[in-house]
C-alpha positions as CSV (number, residue, x, y, z in Angstrom):
1,M,-8.6,22.8,-4.3
2,H,-5.9,25.7,-4.2
3,K,-2.1,25.6,-5.4
4,S,0.7,26.5,-2.7
5,D,1.1,29.9,-4.3
6,G,-2.9,30.8,-3.0
7,G,-4.5,30.3,-6.5
8,S,-7.4,28.5,-7.6
9,T,-6.0,25.8,-10.1
10,G,-9.8,26.0,-11.6
11,V,-10.7,22.0,-10.3
12,H,-13.8,21.3,-8.2
13,I,-16.7,18.6,-7.1
14,R,-20.4,19.7,-7.2
15,G,-23.1,17.6,-7.6
16,A,-23.8,16.4,-10.9
17,V,-26.8,18.0,-13.1
18,L,-29.7,17.4,-15.3
19,A,-27.6,19.2,-17.7
20,D,-24.6,16.8,-17.5
21,P,-25.4,13.4,-18.9
22,P,-23.5,13.5,-22.2
23,A,-19.9,14.9,-20.6
24,I,-21.0,11.9,-18.4
25,G,-21.7,9.4,-21.0
26,A,-18.6,10.3,-22.8
27,I,-16.2,10.0,-20.4
28,S,-17.7,7.0,-19.5
29,V,-17.4,5.3,-22.9
30,A,-14.0,7.1,-22.7
31,A,-12.7,5.6,-19.5
32,W,-13.4,2.2,-20.5
33,R,-12.2,2.2,-24.1
34,A,-9.2,3.6,-22.3
35,A,-9.2,1.5,-19.3
36,Y,-9.6,-2.1,-21.6
37,A,-8.0,-1.5,-24.9
38,G,-5.7,-5.0,-25.2
39,L,-7.3,-6.7,-22.4
40,M,-10.9,-7.5,-25.1
41,T,-11.2,-8.0,-28.4
42,A,-11.3,-4.4,-30.4
43,D,-15.4,-5.5,-31.5
44,Y,-16.4,-6.3,-28.2
45,L,-15.1,-2.9,-27.2
46,E,-17.0,-1.2,-29.9
47,S,-19.9,-2.7,-29.1
48,R,-20.1,-2.7,-25.2
49,C,-18.9,1.5,-25.4
50,E,-22.2,2.6,-27.3
51,D,-23.3,5.2,-24.5
52,R,-27.2,5.0,-23.0
53,P,-29.0,8.3,-24.8
54,A,-28.5,11.0,-21.9
55,E,-32.0,11.1,-21.6
56,S,-31.9,7.7,-19.7
57,R,-28.6,9.1,-17.6
58,R,-31.3,11.7,-16.8
59,A,-33.7,9.7,-15.4
60,D,-31.4,8.1,-13.3
61,F,-30.4,11.4,-12.0
62,E,-33.8,11.8,-11.1
63,R,-35.1,8.8,-9.4
64,D,-31.7,8.7,-7.4
65,P,-29.1,12.2,-7.8
66,R,-26.2,10.6,-5.5
67,V,-23.9,11.8,-8.4
68,L,-20.8,14.2,-8.2
69,V,-18.7,15.4,-11.3
70,V,-15.4,16.7,-11.2
71,E,-15.2,20.2,-13.0
72,L,-11.5,21.3,-14.3
73,D,-12.0,25.5,-15.5
74,G,-15.9,24.8,-16.4
75,A,-15.1,21.1,-18.5
76,V,-16.4,17.8,-16.6
77,L,-13.6,15.5,-16.4
78,G,-14.7,12.9,-14.5
79,F,-17.7,11.2,-11.8
80,A,-18.4,9.0,-9.5
81,C,-22.0,7.3,-8.8
82,W,-23.0,5.8,-5.5
83,G,-25.5,4.2,-4.1
84,G,-27.6,1.5,-2.3
85,S,-25.8,-2.5,-2.7
86,L,-26.6,-4.6,-5.3
87,D,-25.6,-7.7,-2.8
88,R,-29.0,-9.1,-1.4
89,D,-26.8,-9.9,1.2
90,A,-26.6,-6.7,2.2
91,A,-27.2,-4.6,5.6
92,P,-29.9,-2.3,5.4
93,G,-27.5,1.0,5.2
94,V,-24.8,-0.7,3.1
95,G,-23.5,1.3,0.3
96,E,-21.6,1.0,-2.5
97,L,-19.7,3.3,-5.3
98,I,-21.3,2.3,-8.3
99,E,-19.0,4.1,-10.9
100,L,-16.3,5.9,-11.0
101,D,-14.8,7.4,-14.2
102,V,-12.3,10.3,-15.1
103,H,-11.3,11.1,-18.8
104,P,-8.3,9.5,-19.9
105,R,-6.4,12.9,-20.8
106,A,-7.3,13.9,-17.1
């Protein structure tokens, strides 16, 4: 992306790499907590937001690397995952957005 004055905003989108799972996990937890605060009990929210280990997320990337991250000045602030549809009745080739999270501060 570029500013109207021609300068770069420092924002770009790229494919996720094996170093990204810790940042993706932190973003997922922060986004979930921010989105559902006040809508769910605090106890449930805290227990539900425990992050998966980075090794588990890395295994997902190695198996199915359809993850993009958005960076601002080199810091990962959001991500999107997509893949085949989880709907058993979906036609072959139909996909879906599985997860889309942006850190609340972004």
